[in-house]
VEXKEDO-508948 format. One line per 5 residues: for each residue x, y, z of N, C-alpha, C, O. Coordinates in Angstrom, 3 decimals. Each point is the difference from the previous one (the first is absolute). Layout:
VEXKEDO-508948
X:Y:Z:X:Y:Z:X:Y:Z:X:Y:Z  ... $
//
This chain:
VEXKEDO-508948
-37.225:17.735:2.125:1.441:0.033:0.356:0.378:-1.173:0.750:1.112:-0.500:-0.171  -2.096:-0.070:1.135:0.183:-1.034:0.704:0.127:-1.357:-0.968:0.796:-0.902:0.260  -1.590:0.885:-1.282:0.086:-1.173:-0.803:1.360:-0.074:-0.751:0.559:-1.069:-0.242  -0.070:2.293:-0.108:1.280:0.121:-0.689:1.159:-0.658:0.815:0.791:-0.819:-0.466  -0.799:1.283:1.731:1.020:-0.424:0.949:0.003:-1.527:0.217:1.015:-0.695:0.049 $
-2.360:0.242:0.082:-0.057:-1.432:0.146:0.316:-0.796:-1.182:0.521:-1.108:0.132  -0.814:1.621:-1.342:0.574:-0.524:-1.286:1.476:-0.153:-0.183:0.534:-1.008:-0.462  0.139:2.191:0.898:1.407:0.081:-0.002:0.691:-0.993:0.971:1.034:-0.573:-0.343  -1.582:0.378:1.505:0.502:-0.936:1.131:-0.207:-1.305:-0.640:0.983:-0.740:0.001  -2.042:0.313:-0.537:-0.175:-1.353:-0.630:0.978:-0.284:-1.137:0.481:-1.124:-0.141 $
-0.194:2.120:-0.652:0.938:-0.116:-0.990:1.466:-0.337:0.545:0.722:-0.869:-0.489  -0.398:1.668:1.553:1.320:-0.160:0.583:0.185:-1.406:0.660:1.034:-0.650:-0.158  -2.084:0.219:0.902:-0.031:-1.332:0.667:0.129:-1.068:-1.163:0.776:-0.947:0.121  -1.470:1.105:-1.124:0.022:-1.010:-1.092:1.421:-0.051:-0.520:0.569:-1.087:-0.096  0.020:2.207:-0.241:1.282:-0.048:-0.635:0.971:-0.667:0.914:0.947:-0.604:-0.503 $
-1.096:0.657:1.840:1.020:-0.670:0.839:-0.317:-1.577:0.009:0.876:-0.819:0.276  -2.014:0.507:-0.554:-0.325:-1.445:-0.052:0.546:-0.681:-1.340:0.246:-1.206:-0.049  -0.078:2.060:-1.018:0.598:-0.474:-1.267:1.439:0.064:0.010:0.562:-0.375:-1.029  0.151:0.781:2.001:1.453:0.143:-0.071:0.428:-1.391:-0.108:-0.600:-0.932:0.536  1.737:0.809:-1.299:0.619:-1.317:-0.249:0.607:-0.443:1.174:0.811:0.721:0.580 $
-1.159:-1.992:-0.103:0.762:-0.694:0.980:0.780:-0.972:-0.465:-0.384:-0.583:-1.014  1.621:0.197:1.626:0.938:-0.919:-0.579:1.427:0.600:-0.043:0.265:1.090:0.507  0.616:-1.855:-1.132:1.325:0.516:-0.244:0.016:1.070:-1.040:-0.723:0.063:-0.995  1.688:0.797:1.384:0.180:1.111:-1.131:1.570:0.313:-0.114:0.656:0.253:1.011  -0.126:-0.281:-2.206:1.352:0.303:-0.244:0.387:1.289:-0.399:-0.558:0.471:-0.991 $
1.427:0.198:1.593:0.509:1.321:-0.350:1.491:0.010:-0.335:0.783:-0.314:0.896  -0.369:0.608:-1.973:1.366:-0.051:-0.380:0.726:1.289:0.442:-0.664:1.036:0.023  1.879:-1.006:0.307:0.747:1.135:0.467:0.463:0.832:-1.275:0.064:1.227:0.079  0.240:-1.858:-1.185:0.368:0.722:-1.156:-1.119:0.821:-0.765:-1.037:-0.573:-0.336  1.216:1.735:0.096:-0.913:0.873:-0.676:-0.642:-0.679:-1.249:0.763:-0.485:-0.835 $
-1.990:0.422:0.666:-0.688:-0.590:-1.229:0.510:-1.480:-0.143:-0.026:-0.513:-1.118  0.463:-0.157:2.141:0.341:-1.437:-0.136:1.177:-0.142:-1.013:0.150:-1.011:-0.687  0.665:2.083:0.643:1.141:-0.111:-1.023:1.328:0.182:0.710:0.156:0.756:0.959  0.793:-1.512:-1.506:1.374:0.073:0.325:0.739:0.684:-1.190:-0.146:-0.413:-1.150  0.884:1.392:1.438:0.762:0.670:-1.048:1.467:-0.355:0.245:0.586:0.468:0.976 $
0.021:-1.289:-1.844:1.393:-0.367:0.068:0.933:1.155:-0.343:1.171:0.037:0.380  -1.765:0.922:-1.133:0.869:1.230:-0.562:0.812:-0.544:-0.976:-0.336:-0.999:-0.636  1.496:1.645:0.453:1.027:-0.421:-0.953:1.093:-0.759:0.771:0.643:0.526:0.909  -0.479:-1.725:-1.303:1.005:-0.852:0.821:0.911:-0.747:-1.009:-0.325:-0.083:-1.184  1.480:-0.463:1.671:0.978:-0.751:-0.851:0.083:-1.439:0.619:-0.121:-0.155:1.215 $
0.317:-0.823:-2.014:-0.045:-1.329:0.514:1.166:-0.310:1.149:-0.187:-0.755:0.954  1.371:1.445:-1.208:1.122:-0.136:0.930:-0.382:0.700:1.363:0.351:-0.560:1.038  -0.963:1.604:-0.983:-0.154:0.640:1.300:-1.455:-0.311:0.701:-0.335:0.620:1.010  -0.424:-1.520:-1.547:-1.313:-0.144:0.433:-0.326:-1.499:-0.082:0.231:-0.612:-1.043  -0.805:-0.042:2.203:-0.195:-1.440:0.020:-1.534:-0.311:-0.577:-0.348:-1.144:-0.292 $
-0.487:2.251:0.169:-1.275:-0.167:-0.675:-1.146:-0.423:0.998:-1.125:-0.300:-0.400  1.475:0.298:1.655:-0.950:-0.480:1.046:-0.639:1.239:0.551:0.635:1.000:0.334  -1.987:-1.140:-0.261:-0.903:1.111:0.639:-0.964:-0.629:0.690:-0.226:-1.188:-0.226  -0.495:1.907:1.186:-1.034:-0.506:0.822:-1.315:0.791:-0.117:0.030:1.230:-0.053  -1.113:-1.876:0.014:-1.339:0.638:0.133:-0.442:-0.231:1.322:-0.366:-1.125:0.342 $
0.366:2.171:0.501:-0.458:-0.114:1.423:-1.466:0.308:0.064:-0.464:0.899:-0.702  -0.302:-1.618:1.531:-1.432:0.227:0.238:-0.426:-0.323:1.391:0.628:-0.712:0.783  -1.826:1.344:-0.548:-0.609:-0.186:1.360:-1.541:-0.465:-0.236:-0.722:0.414:-0.907  0.373:-1.335:1.885:-1.413:-0.506:-0.037:-0.672:1.108:0.945:0.206:0.102:1.209  -1.030:0.692:-1.967:-0.786:1.037:0.689:-1.345:-0.558:0.177:-0.828:0.785:0.463 $
0.470:-1.875:-0.710:-1.357:-0.544:0.195:-0.151:-0.646:1.471:0.826:0.251:0.877  -1.876:-1.054:-0.674:-0.284:-0.467:1.284:-0.034:-1.670:-0.067:-0.638:-0.623:0.849  1.352:-0.046:-1.894:0.054:-1.284:-0.028:1.367:-0.449:-0.560:0.630:0.835:-0.649  -0.115:-2.040:0.828:1.247:-0.364:-0.604:-0.008:0.167:-1.375:-0.980:-0.329:-0.669  2.108:0.871:0.124:0.305:0.107:-1.452:0.799:-1.197:-0.416:0.931:-0.404:0.697 $
-1.297:-0.202:-1.883:0.583:-1.237:-0.557:0.536:0.297:-1.408:-0.814:0.210:-0.899  2.107:-0.180:0.657:0.460:0.151:-1.548:0.127:-1.414:-0.385:0.784:-0.743:0.589  -1.514:0.356:-1.537:-0.275:-1.269:-0.435:0.938:-0.325:-1.265:0.400:-1.143:-0.222  -0.103:2.177:-0.536:0.950:-0.283:-1.173:0.463:1.375:-0.443:-0.633:1.023:0.259  1.829:-1.053:-0.976:0.575:1.279:-0.483:0.314:-0.400:-1.522:0.668:-1.018:-0.177 $
-1.038:1.639:-0.760:0.305:-0.270:-1.441:0.898:1.140:-0.534:-0.316:1.189:-0.048  1.500:-1.747:-0.350:0.925:0.975:-0.563:0.190:-0.143:-1.486:-0.241:-1.060:-0.579  0.701:2.206:-0.065:0.207:-0.020:-1.323:1.551:-0.469:-0.220:0.749:-0.249:0.944  -0.393:0.167:-2.236:1.342:-0.409:-0.380:1.074:1.034:0.531:-0.243:1.205:-0.063  1.229:-1.599:0.497:1.163:0.853:0.497:-0.008:0.188:1.521:0.950:0.472:0.625 $
-2.073:-0.871:-0.098:-0.150:0.170:1.598:-0.252:-1.469:0.633:-0.653:-0.912:-0.508  1.316:0.918:1.708:-0.268:-1.221:0.880:-0.414:0.538:1.311:0.397:1.081:0.436  -1.256:-1.920:0.209:-0.423:0.422:1.375:1.073:-0.662:1.003:0.082:-1.212:0.196  0.698:2.158:0.388:0.874:-0.524:1.037:-0.606:-0.541:1.267:0.349:-1.066:0.506  -1.253:1.840:-0.035:-0.762:-0.501:1.235:-1.336:0.513:0.079:-0.235:1.056:-0.586 $
-0.627:-1.604:1.183:-1.452:0.432:0.202:-0.502:-0.552:1.347:0.526:-0.986:0.516  -1.505:1.614:0.012:-0.549:-0.685:1.209:-0.596:-1.312:-0.157:-0.831:-0.209:-0.885  1.235:-0.740:1.748:-0.643:-1.355:-0.069:-1.082:-0.194:1.109:-0.810:-0.925:-0.052  0.837:1.783:0.988:-0.996:-0.035:1.083:-1.030:1.078:-0.226:0.179:0.820:-0.900  -1.276:-0.777:1.687:-1.008:1.045:-0.123:0.627:1.209:0.611:0.882:-0.123:0.850 $
-1.337:1.359:-1.280:0.500:1.224:0.532:-1.285:0.536:0.857:-1.084:0.287:-0.509  1.373:-0.209:1.789:-1.190:0.416:0.849:-0.217:1.429:-0.070:0.890:0.783:-0.331  -2.230:-0.391:0.685:-0.300:1.462:-0.209:1.100:0.922:0.743:0.499:-0.341:1.073  -0.208:1.390:-1.657:0.941:1.068:0.581:1.410:-0.528:-0.202:0.903:0.759:0.353  -0.563:-1.966:-0.875:1.337:-0.495:-0.119:0.464:0.387:-1.506:-0.783:0.296:-0.902 $
2.089:-0.347:0.800:0.772:0.330:-1.286:0.454:-1.212:-0.631:0.167:-1.023:0.664  0.054:1.075:-1.968:0.673:-1.077:-0.653:0.811:0.576:-1.279:-0.002:1.195:-0.294  0.603:-2.059:-0.333:0.724:0.536:-1.219:0.192:-1.171:-1.060:0.024:-1.183:0.341  0.105:1.592:-1.586:0.244:-0.841:-1.156:1.232:0.492:-0.599:0.034:1.157:-0.421  1.040:-1.962:0.336:1.242:0.270:-0.603:-0.006:-0.491:-1.381:-0.395:-1.126:-0.303 $
0.855:2.021:-0.553:-0.017:-0.307:-1.560:1.510:0.088:-0.357:0.787:0.559:0.764  -0.420:-1.081:-1.860:1.338:0.066:-0.521:-0.041:0.046:-1.621:-0.424:-0.934:-0.680  0.924:2.151:0.159:0.051:0.077:-1.372:1.271:-0.546:-0.518:1.023:-0.044:0.684  -1.112:-0.410:-2.019:1.211:-0.696:-0.598:1.020:0.999:-0.456:1.106:-0.373:-0.392  -1.445:1.602:0.435:1.044:1.171:-0.201:0.306:-0.091:-1.646:1.123:0.315:-0.393 $
-2.000:-0.690:-0.422:0.332:0.014:-1.408:-0.052:1.496:-0.469:-0.980:0.696:0.264  1.936:-0.267:-0.888:0.074:1.511:-0.456:-1.223:0.311:-0.871:-0.439:-0.750:-0.872  -0.051:1.931:1.208:-1.188:0.508:-0.670:-1.044:0.581:0.970:0.284:0.095:1.194  -1.438:0.282:-1.645:-1.034:0.552:0.873:-0.615:-1.098:0.728:0.019:-1.155:-0.425  -0.616:1.537:1.626:-0.719:-1.028:0.893:-1.383:0.601:0.089:-0.251:1.102:0.487 $
-0.625:-1.954:-1.015:-1.541:0.212:0.053:-0.630:-1.340:0.246:-0.330:-0.742:-0.924  0.178:0.459:2.157:-0.595:-1.363:0.350:-1.092:0.092:0.988:-0.114:0.991:0.722  -0.759:-2.077:-0.666:-0.975:-0.066:0.941:0.035:-1.374:0.765:0.095:-1.066:-0.607  -0.170:1.143:1.820:-0.176:-1.312:0.819:-1.458:0.022:0.527:-0.469:1.057:0.424  -0.202:-2.114:-0.440:-1.330:-0.159:0.590:0.003:-0.788:1.169:0.426:-1.155:-0.042 $
-0.866:1.669:1.103:-0.162:-0.649:1.334:-1.478:-0.433:0.252:-0.905:0.834:-0.032  0.697:-2.050:0.263:-1.322:-0.724:0.185:-0.103:-0.056:1.512:0.879:-0.541:0.670  -1.900:1.074:-0.163:-0.276:0.000:1.582:-1.585:-0.147:0.278:-0.846:-0.167:-0.878  0.616:0.258:2.206:-1.311:0.168:0.300:-0.441:1.260:0.498:-0.946:0.094:0.781  1.621:0.909:-1.221:-0.158:1.401:0.365:-1.329:0.507:-0.506:-0.212:-0.211:-1.194 $
-0.692:0.821:1.857:-1.279:0.490:-0.411:0.024:1.227:-0.594:-0.993:0.371:-0.627  2.039:0.378:0.726:0.094:1.417:-0.494:0.510:0.042:-1.562:0.116:1.059:-0.616  0.154:-2.265:0.093:0.355:-0.048:-1.535:-1.014:-1.051:-0.486:-0.388:-0.953:0.677  0.004:1.243:-1.940:-0.896:-0.860:-0.767:0.553:-1.442:-0.074:1.092:-0.223:-0.523  -1.825:-0.706:1.028:0.484:-1.380:-0.008:1.232:-0.334:0.682:0.546:-1.089:-0.174 $
-0.012:2.128:1.070:1.271:-0.196:0.822:1.185:0.093:-0.908:1.085:-0.338:0.474  -1.140:0.733:-1.664:1.173:0.084:-0.935:0.558:1.395:-0.078:-0.687:0.967:-0.327  1.900:-0.907:0.626:0.676:1.308:0.086:1.226:0.039:-0.967:0.929:-0.807:0.024  -1.065:1.879:-0.891:1.090:0.204:-0.988:1.184:0.813:0.453:-0.120:1.209:0.194  1.229:-1.825:-0.025:1.233:0.863:0.464:0.811:0.400:-1.245:0.240:-0.838:-0.870 $
0.164:2.050:0.782:0.739:0.424:-1.121:1.366:0.244:0.281:0.301:0.467:1.099  0.666:-0.751:-2.045:1.335:0.237:0.053:0.458:0.700:-1.194:-0.272:-0.356:-1.146  1.086:1.521:1.512:0.424:0.701:-1.247:1.468:0.462:0.274:0.499:0.020:1.125  0.080:0.314:-2.172:1.422:0.554:0.131:0.788:-0.206:-1.255:-0.568:-0.111:-1.086  1.855:0.059:1.216:0.866:-0.281:-1.166:1.363:-0.454:0.467:0.626:0.577:0.889 $
-0.164:-1.742:-1.602:1.224:-0.483:0.250:0.988:0.376:-1.189:-0.198:-0.372:-1.157  1.222:1.104:1.533:0.824:0.261:-1.065:1.240:-0.850:-0.040:0.435:-0.497:1.039  0.170:0.307:-2.244:1.197:-0.872:-0.195:1.222:0.523:0.866:0.150:1.208:0.183  0.658:-2.086:0.307:1.182:0.437:0.824:1.096:0.706:-1.025:1.060:0.443:0.441 $
//
């Protein structure tokens, strides 16, 4: 019994040492998705924000944002986001009538995503006025 308890304690201590250290990014939007819903070009400017927090223990750096056609990046952080601090990425859709199914890729030094690349999804529909 004593050996089992010792073994379990060693496993627990080992798992803490393998915890990822560094910047971690957590987005406010569920599943990293913004849903425009059904909108019209006259009543909507097409601007939305992806808000995030650095939940890690090191400065977070957003190095690049790759957008697909129909989207532009209105603003993004240019400075490091310190641990516990928030930031946002503003995007603008061109409001072309039809369904919206797009992905924007954020490149960062976040350790909680493979290679620091995060896919942000945008969905919805723009209807003609």
